[in-house]
C-alpha positions as CSV (number, residue, x, y, z in Angstrom):
1,X,4.8,3.3,-2.8
2,X,3.0,3.5,0.5
3,X,2.2,6.1,2.9
4,X,2.2,3.7,5.4
5,X,2.0,2.1,5.2
6,X,4.0,1.0,4.9
7,X,3.3,3.9,4.1
8,X,0.7,-1.3,1.4
9,X,-0.2,-0.3,0.1
10,X,-1.5,-0.1,-1.8
11,X,-2.4,0.8,-5.0
12,X,0.4,-0.2,-4.5
13,X,-2.3,3.2,-17.4
14,X,-3.7,4.1,-21.0
15,X,-1.6,3.0,-24.0
16,X,-1.0,3.1,-27.7
17,X,-3.8,2.8,-30.3
18,X,-3.7,-1.0,-30.4
19,X,-3.8,-1.3,-26.5
20,X,-7.2,-1.9,-24.8
21,X,-8.1,0.9,-22.4
22,X,-10.1,0.7,-19.2
23,X,-11.1,3.8,-17.1
24,X,-10.8,3.6,-13.3
25,X,-14.2,5.0,-12.8
26,X,-15.9,3.8,-16.0
27,X,-13.9,0.7,-16.8
28,X,-10.8,2.1,-18.7
29,X,-7.0,1.7,-18.2
30,X,-4.7,0.5,-21.0
31,X,-2.6,-2.6,-21.1
32,X,0.6,-2.5,-23.2
33,X,1.9,-5.6,-25.1
34,X,5.7,-6.0,-24.9
35,X,8.1,-8.5,-23.4
36,X,9.3,-7.9,-19.9
37,X,9.7,-11.1,-18.0
38,X,12.5,-13.4,-17.0
39,X,12.5,-17.2,-16.7
40,X,11.4,-18.5,-13.3
41,X,13.5,-21.0,-11.4
42,X,10.9,-23.8,-11.8
43,X,10.4,-23.7,-15.6
44,X,11.2,-21.9,-18.8
45,X,9.5,-18.5,-19.3
46,X,7.3,-19.7,-22.1
47,X,6.1,-22.8,-20.3
48,X,5.5,-21.0,-17.0
49,X,3.5,-18.2,-18.5
50,X,1.5,-20.5,-20.8
51,X,0.7,-22.8,-17.8
52,X,-0.5,-19.8,-15.8
53,X,-2.6,-18.5,-18.6
54,X,-4.2,-21.9,-19.2
55,X,-4.9,-22.3,-15.4
56,X,-6.6,-18.9,-15.2
57,X,-8.5,-19.0,-18.5
58,X,-11.4,-21.3,-17.5
59,X,-12.3,-18.8,-14.8
60,X,-12.6,-15.8,-17.0
61,X,-16.2,-14.9,-17.9
62,X,-16.9,-14.5,-21.5
63,X,-19.3,-11.6,-21.2
64,X,-17.9,-8.2,-20.9
65,X,-19.4,-6.1,-18.1
66,X,-19.5,-2.3,-18.3
67,X,-18.1,-1.7,-14.8
68,X,-17.3,-3.5,-11.6
69,X,-20.0,-1.4,-10.0
70,X,-22.3,-4.0,-11.5
71,X,-20.4,-7.0,-10.0
72,X,-22.1,-7.9,-6.8
73,X,-19.3,-10.2,-5.7
74,X,-16.6,-7.5,-6.1
75,X,-18.9,-5.0,-4.3
76,X,-19.3,-7.4,-1.3
77,X,-15.5,-7.5,-0.9
78,X,-15.2,-3.8,-1.6
79,X,-17.8,-2.8,1.1
80,X,-15.8,-4.7,3.7
81,X,-12.6,-3.1,2.6
82,X,-14.2,0.4,2.6
83,X,-15.3,0.0,6.2
84,X,-12.0,-1.4,7.4
85,X,-10.1,1.4,5.6
86,X,-12.3,4.0,7.3
87,X,-11.7,2.4,10.7
88,X,-7.9,2.2,10.0
89,X,-7.8,5.9,9.4
90,X,-9.3,6.5,12.8
91,X,-6.7,4.2,14.5
92,X,-3.9,5.8,12.5
93,X,-4.8,9.1,14.3
94,X,-5.8,7.7,17.7
95,X,-2.7,5.6,18.4
96,X,-0.1,8.4,18.0
97,X,-2.4,10.8,19.9
98,X,-2.7,8.2,22.7
99,X,1.1,7.7,22.8
100,X,2.1,11.4,22.6
101,X,-0.6,13.1,24.7
102,X,-1.9,10.5,27.1
103,X,1.2,8.3,27.7
104,X,3.7,11.2,27.2
105,X,5.9,9.2,24.8
106,X,9.4,10.4,24.0
107,X,10.9,10.6,20.5
108,X,12.5,7.3,21.1
109,X,9.4,5.6,22.3
110,X,7.5,7.0,19.3
111,X,10.2,5.5,17.1
112,X,9.9,2.1,18.7
113,X,6.1,2.2,18.4
114,X,6.5,3.0,14.7
115,X,9.0,0.2,14.2
116,X,6.6,-2.3,16.0
117,X,3.8,-1.4,13.5
118,X,5.8,-2.5,10.5
119,X,8.5,-4.8,11.9
120,X,6.6,-7.9,10.6
121,X,7.3,-6.9,7.0
122,X,11.0,-7.2,7.6
123,X,10.8,-10.3,9.8
124,X,8.2,-12.5,8.2
125,X,7.5,-10.7,4.9
126,X,9.4,-13.0,2.6
127,X,8.2,-16.4,4.0
128,X,4.7,-15.0,4.3
129,X,4.6,-14.6,0.5
130,X,5.6,-18.2,-0.1
131,X,3.1,-19.5,2.5
132,X,0.3,-17.3,1.0
133,X,1.0,-18.8,-2.5
134,X,0.1,-22.2,-0.9
135,X,-3.2,-21.0,0.7
136,X,-6.5,-19.5,-0.4
137,X,-5.8,-15.8,-0.1
138,X,-9.3,-14.9,0.9
139,X,-9.1,-17.3,3.8
140,X,-5.9,-15.7,4.9
141,X,-7.5,-12.3,4.9
142,X,-10.5,-13.6,6.9
143,X,-8.2,-14.9,9.7
144,X,-6.1,-11.7,9.6
145,X,-9.2,-9.5,10.2
146,X,-10.2,-11.6,13.1
147,X,-6.7,-11.4,14.7
148,X,-6.5,-7.7,14.2
149,X,-10.0,-7.1,15.8
150,X,-9.0,-9.1,18.9
151,X,-5.6,-7.6,19.3
152,X,-6.8,-4.0,18.9
153,X,-9.6,-4.5,21.3
154,X,-7.0,-5.0,24.1
155,X,-6.1,-1.3,24.0
156,X,-9.4,0.1,25.1
157,X,-9.8,-2.8,27.6
158,X,-6.5,-2.1,29.2
159,X,-7.2,1.7,29.2
160,X,-10.6,1.2,31.0
161,X,-8.8,-0.9,33.6
162,X,-6.2,1.8,34.1
163,X,-3.4,-0.6,33.1
164,X,-2.4,0.7,29.7
165,X,1.4,1.4,29.2
166,X,3.6,1.9,26.2
167,X,4.8,-1.7,26.2
168,X,1.3,-2.8,25.7
169,X,1.1,-0.6,22.6
170,X,4.3,-2.2,21.3
171,X,2.9,-5.7,21.7
172,X,-0.4,-4.9,20.1
173,X,1.2,-3.2,17.2
174,X,3.5,-6.2,16.6
175,X,0.6,-8.6,16.5
176,X,-1.4,-6.2,14.3
177,X,1.7,-5.9,12.0
178,X,2.0,-9.6,11.6
179,X,-1.7,-10.0,10.7
180,X,-1.4,-7.0,8.4
181,X,1.5,-8.6,6.5
182,X,-0.6,-11.6,5.7
183,X,-3.7,-9.5,4.9
184,X,-2.0,-6.9,2.7
185,X,0.0,-9.4,0.7
186,X,-3.1,-11.5,0.2
187,X,-5.2,-8.4,-0.6
188,X,-2.8,-7.3,-3.3
189,X,-2.7,-10.8,-4.7
190,X,-6.4,-11.6,-4.7
191,X,-7.6,-9.1,-7.2
192,X,-6.8,-11.3,-10.3
193,X,-8.9,-14.1,-8.8
194,X,-11.9,-11.8,-8.3
195,X,-12.0,-10.1,-11.6
196,X,-10.8,-10.6,-15.2
197,X,-7.4,-9.5,-16.3
198,X,-8.8,-6.6,-18.3
199,X,-10.6,-5.4,-15.0
200,X,-7.5,-5.4,-12.8
201,X,-6.7,-1.8,-13.3
202,X,-10.3,-0.8,-12.7
203,X,-10.4,-2.9,-9.5
204,X,-7.1,-1.4,-8.2
205,X,-8.4,2.1,-9.0
206,X,-11.6,1.5,-7.1
207,X,-9.8,0.1,-4.1
208,X,-7.3,2.9,-4.1
209,X,-10.0,5.5,-4.5
210,X,-12.0,4.0,-1.6
211,X,-8.9,4.2,0.6
212,X,-8.7,7.9,-0.2
213,X,-12.4,8.4,0.4
214,X,-11.9,6.8,3.8
215,X,-9.1,9.2,4.3
216,X,-11.4,12.2,3.7
217,X,-13.8,11.4,6.5
218,X,-11.8,9.0,8.7
219,X,-9.2,11.3,10.2
220,X,-11.8,14.1,10.9
221,X,-14.1,11.6,12.5
222,X,-11.1,10.2,14.4
223,X,-10.2,13.6,15.7
224,X,-13.8,14.2,16.8
225,X,-14.0,10.7,18.4
226,X,-10.7,11.3,20.2
227,X,-12.0,14.6,21.5
228,X,-15.4,13.3,22.7
229,X,-14.6,9.7,23.8
230,X,-10.8,9.8,24.2
231,X,-8.3,7.9,22.0
232,X,-8.7,4.4,23.6
233,X,-12.5,4.3,23.2
234,X,-12.2,5.7,19.6
235,X,-10.2,2.6,18.7
236,X,-13.3,0.5,19.4
237,X,-14.8,1.9,16.2
238,X,-11.9,0.3,14.2
239,X,-12.5,-3.0,15.9
240,X,-16.0,-2.9,14.6
241,X,-14.9,-2.2,11.1
242,X,-12.5,-5.2,11.1
243,X,-15.3,-7.4,12.2
244,X,-17.4,-6.0,9.3
245,X,-14.6,-6.8,6.8
246,X,-14.4,-10.3,8.3
247,X,-18.1,-11.0,7.5
248,X,-17.8,-9.4,4.0
249,X,-14.9,-11.6,3.1
250,X,-16.8,-14.6,4.3
251,X,-19.6,-13.7,1.8
252,X,-17.2,-13.1,-1.1
253,X,-16.5,-15.7,-3.8
254,X,-13.2,-16.1,-5.6
255,X,-12.0,-18.4,-8.4
256,X,-8.5,-19.0,-7.1
257,X,-7.0,-22.4,-7.8
258,X,-4.6,-23.7,-5.2
259,X,-1.3,-25.1,-6.4
260,X,-1.0,-28.8,-6.1
261,X,1.1,-30.0,-3.1
262,X,3.6,-31.7,-5.4
263,X,4.2,-28.2,-7.0
264,X,5.5,-26.8,-3.7
265,X,9.2,-26.5,-3.7
266,X,11.5,-25.9,-0.7
267,X,10.6,-22.7,1.1
268,X,13.9,-20.9,0.5
269,X,13.8,-21.9,-3.2
270,X,10.3,-20.4,-3.5
271,X,11.3,-17.2,-1.7
272,X,14.3,-16.9,-4.0
273,X,12.0,-17.4,-7.0
274,X,9.9,-14.4,-5.9
275,X,12.9,-12.2,-5.3
276,X,14.4,-13.3,-8.6
277,X,11.2,-12.4,-10.4
278,X,11.1,-8.9,-8.9
279,X,14.7,-8.0,-9.2
280,X,15.2,-9.7,-12.6
281,X,12.8,-7.3,-14.3
282,X,14.7,-4.0,-14.9
283,X,11.6,-1.8,-14.8
284,X,10.2,-3.4,-11.6
285,X,13.6,-3.2,-10.0
286,X,13.8,0.5,-10.5
287,X,10.2,0.9,-9.2
288,X,11.1,-1.1,-6.0
289,X,14.3,0.9,-5.4
290,X,12.4,4.2,-5.7
291,X,9.6,3.1,-3.5
292,X,11.9,1.6,-0.9
293,X,14.1,4.7,-0.7
294,X,11.0,7.0,-0.5
295,X,9.5,4.8,2.2
296,X,12.7,4.8,4.2
297,X,13.1,8.6,4.4
298,X,9.3,9.1,4.5
299,X,9.0,6.9,7.5
300,X,11.7,9.0,9.3
301,X,9.5,12.1,8.8
302,X,6.2,10.5,9.5
303,X,7.4,8.8,12.7
304,X,8.0,12.2,14.2
305,X,5.0,13.8,12.5
306,X,2.7,13.5,15.6
307,X,5.3,15.1,17.8
308,X,6.1,17.8,15.2
309,X,2.4,18.7,14.8
310,X,1.0,18.2,18.3
311,X,4.0,19.5,20.3
312,X,6.2,21.6,18.1
313,X,3.4,23.3,16.2
314,X,0.8,23.1,19.0
315,X,-2.1,21.8,16.9
316,X,-5.0,19.8,18.6
317,X,-5.9,16.2,17.7
318,X,-9.0,17.6,16.0
319,X,-7.0,19.9,13.8
320,X,-4.6,17.1,12.9
321,X,-7.5,15.0,11.9
322,X,-8.8,17.8,9.6
323,X,-5.3,18.1,8.0
324,X,-5.4,14.5,7.2
325,X,-8.9,14.6,5.8
326,X,-8.3,17.7,3.6
327,X,-5.1,16.3,2.3
328,X,-6.8,13.1,1.4
329,X,-8.7,15.0,-1.2
330,X,-5.4,14.9,-3.1
331,X,-5.3,11.2,-3.0
332,X,-8.9,11.0,-4.3
333,X,-8.3,13.4,-7.1
334,X,-5.1,11.5,-7.9
335,X,-7.0,8.2,-8.3
336,X,-9.7,10.0,-10.4
337,X,-7.1,11.8,-12.6
338,X,-4.8,8.8,-13.2
339,X,-6.6,7.6,-16.4
340,X,-6.6,11.1,-17.8
341,X,-2.9,11.7,-16.9
342,X,-1.9,8.3,-18.3
343,X,-3.9,9.0,-21.5
344,X,-2.1,12.2,-22.0
345,X,1.5,11.4,-21.1
346,X,1.5,7.6,-21.2
347,X,1.5,4.9,-18.6
348,X,5.3,4.6,-18.4
349,X,6.0,8.3,-18.2
350,X,3.5,8.7,-15.4
351,X,5.9,6.9,-13.1
352,X,8.9,9.3,-13.3
353,X,6.6,12.4,-13.5
354,X,4.9,11.3,-10.2
355,X,8.3,10.4,-8.8
356,X,9.6,14.0,-9.3
357,X,6.7,15.6,-7.5
358,X,6.7,13.2,-4.5
359,X,10.4,13.6,-4.1
360,X,10.2,17.4,-3.9
361,X,7.0,17.8,-1.9
362,X,8.6,16.6,1.4
363,X,10.6,19.8,1.7
364,X,7.4,21.6,2.5
365,X,7.0,19.8,5.8
366,X,10.0,21.1,7.7
367,X,9.4,24.5,6.0
368,X,6.1,24.7,7.9
369,X,8.0,25.5,11.1
370,X,9.4,28.7,9.4
371,X,6.0,30.1,8.8
372,X,4.0,29.8,12.0
373,X,1.2,32.1,10.7
374,X,0.2,29.7,8.0
375,X,1.0,26.3,9.5
376,X,-2.4,24.8,8.8
377,X,-2.7,25.5,5.1
378,X,1.0,24.6,4.5
379,X,0.5,21.2,6.1
380,X,-2.6,20.6,4.0
381,X,-0.8,21.6,0.8
382,X,2.1,19.3,1.5
383,X,0.0,16.3,2.3
384,X,-2.3,17.0,-0.7
385,X,0.7,16.9,-3.1
386,X,2.0,13.8,-1.6
387,X,-1.3,12.0,-1.7
388,X,-2.1,13.0,-5.3
389,X,1.2,11.9,-6.7
390,X,1.6,8.7,-4.6
391,X,-1.8,7.6,-5.9
392,X,-0.9,8.2,-9.5
393,X,2.3,6.3,-8.9
394,X,0.8,3.4,-6.9
395,X,-2.1,2.7,-9.3
396,X,0.2,2.6,-12.2
397,X,3.0,0.5,-10.8
398,X,0.7,-1.9,-8.8
399,X,-1.3,-2.6,-12.0
400,X,1.9,-3.2,-13.9
401,X,3.2,-5.6,-11.3
402,X,0.0,-7.6,-11.2
403,X,-0.3,-7.7,-15.0
404,X,3.2,-9.1,-15.7
405,X,3.3,-11.6,-12.8
406,X,2.1,-15.2,-13.3
407,X,-0.8,-16.1,-10.9
408,X,1.3,-18.7,-9.0
409,X,3.9,-16.0,-8.2
410,X,1.6,-13.2,-7.1
411,X,1.9,-13.8,-3.4
412,X,5.7,-14.1,-3.5
413,X,6.0,-11.1,-5.9
414,X,4.0,-8.9,-3.6
415,X,5.7,-10.2,-0.5
416,X,9.1,-9.6,-2.1
417,X,8.2,-6.0,-3.0
418,X,6.7,-5.4,0.5
419,X,9.8,-6.9,2.2
420,X,12.0,-4.3,0.5
421,X,9.7,-1.3,0.5
422,X,8.1,-1.9,3.9
423,X,11.0,-3.8,5.4
424,X,13.0,-0.6,5.5
425,X,10.4,1.1,7.6
426,X,11.0,-0.3,11.1
427,X,14.7,0.5,10.7
428,X,13.8,4.0,9.6
429,X,11.4,4.4,12.6
430,X,14.2,3.5,15.0
431,X,16.6,5.9,13.3
432,X,13.9,8.6,13.5
433,X,13.6,8.0,17.3
434,X,17.4,8.1,17.7
435,X,17.9,11.2,15.5
436,X,15.0,12.9,17.1
437,X,16.4,12.4,20.6
438,X,19.9,13.5,19.5
439,X,19.2,16.4,17.0
440,X,15.6,17.3,17.7
441,X,12.4,16.8,15.7
442,X,12.7,19.5,13.1
443,X,16.4,18.8,12.1
444,X,15.5,15.2,11.6
445,X,12.6,16.0,9.3
446,X,14.9,18.2,7.2
447,X,17.3,15.2,6.9
448,X,14.4,13.0,5.8
449,X,13.4,15.6,3.2
450,X,16.9,15.6,1.6
451,X,16.8,11.8,1.5
452,X,13.4,11.7,-0.2
453,X,14.8,13.9,-2.9
454,X,17.1,11.0,-3.9
455,X,14.2,8.5,-4.1
456,X,12.9,9.5,-7.5
457,X,16.2,9.2,-9.2
458,X,15.8,5.5,-9.9
459,X,12.8,6.1,-12.1
460,X,13.6,9.6,-13.3
461,X,17.0,8.5,-14.7
462,X,15.8,5.4,-16.6
463,X,14.0,4.0,-19.6
464,X,10.5,5.1,-18.7
465,X,10.8,8.4,-20.7
466,X,11.4,6.5,-23.9
467,X,8.2,4.4,-23.6
468,X,4.5,5.2,-23.6
469,X,3.2,1.8,-22.3
470,X,4.5,-0.5,-19.7
471,X,5.1,-4.1,-20.9
472,X,2.6,-6.9,-20.7
473,X,4.7,-10.0,-20.3
474,X,1.8,-12.5,-20.8
475,X,1.0,-11.3,-24.3
476,X,4.6,-11.4,-25.4
477,X,5.2,-14.9,-24.1
478,X,2.0,-16.1,-25.8
479,X,3.0,-14.6,-29.1
480,X,6.5,-16.1,-28.8
481,X,5.2,-19.5,-28.1
482,X,2.8,-19.4,-31.0
483,X,5.7,-18.3,-33.3
484,X,7.7,-21.4,-32.2
485,X,4.8,-23.6,-33.1
């Protein structure tokens, strides 16, 4: 689930005694071994999974490393991502402040701006996954960083020239959104080509933790920069971080193997294969439905969040930045606590448990308006709970997705998931703008809170409670094939 992001990301598990465990901060998160796959449209399940395993096997190093902190190649990529995440946090604050306070955007204009940021996931999300599966994912990320840096640099340039208008923000956000689709899908798909399969959970944990660390300092720094330099110039810092990520990715090595051209099927068929993989798995289907529903109603609330906080509650941009920074502590603690929670209740049960909390926590947001004396701490508590539980949920479900998906389907799998869970967001943003104009900001946020309560039902009412570990499709198919022999 994302807090778009899109609420991408990210993040987007300890098992039984026989399962191998790997801690996020020390190399341990468990992998379960049970069947949970469906045949692909290009081959039988056994043949497809075996082919994927044989293709990936030569790249797997024999020696076991204690932690990815000792892997210089991963750290190069991680450093670039850490810087770009920090910069993205600044822009996430600066853009709405620029729209609401400097350009006097209405509720509808804020809704259109929010839709522009994530419209690409709905429009090009599915074909992007098929295209990415035909390209080197690291190369896609390099070009996306370059496009994002150039596009974002247009905002401070237009502001300095005195020409900046809302429609400029729409265009820049649309371009940024397209580049982000390709970057995020590639980013979620590249991890298995950078590390061994038993390090995927650790890598995801480190990347998710880094995002939360950036969330600690980024918004506060963004609020300070907006106050000192004004929002347009603060955006220049993010441009610099995208350039840093560009050079870090240039220096990163991967062991990804491109599919042969003759293995490329018709685009629509390959898109259908990705969707079939996602919705053919009953557990993954429930996860996607929960994430998509939560993102839909969460986007309605978060689209109007700047207007709610800056206009209705009267907080300053600096105070808003501090709220984001303090609440990001929840995300950091969530990433750190995930292995311990999973070890205690099980990987599978961590999903409905986190789903219950992040479905209830949104009610605290509209309640803030009822207690004007304690607005600041209530905002922090609400965002803290959301960040903590979303990180627990994301690390667990993203690791599960990557673990069960054959390498040749990773791009299409992630694109299919993003198409659903982020594709609803531009629609939700426009609905937020319309409802905000018609009913007002606070009533719209109440509607969103009620809707988010429904999101967790798909995973809460399901088979997750009866399991401890989530399945590992690769192991089961390998065992099945050996039995046939």
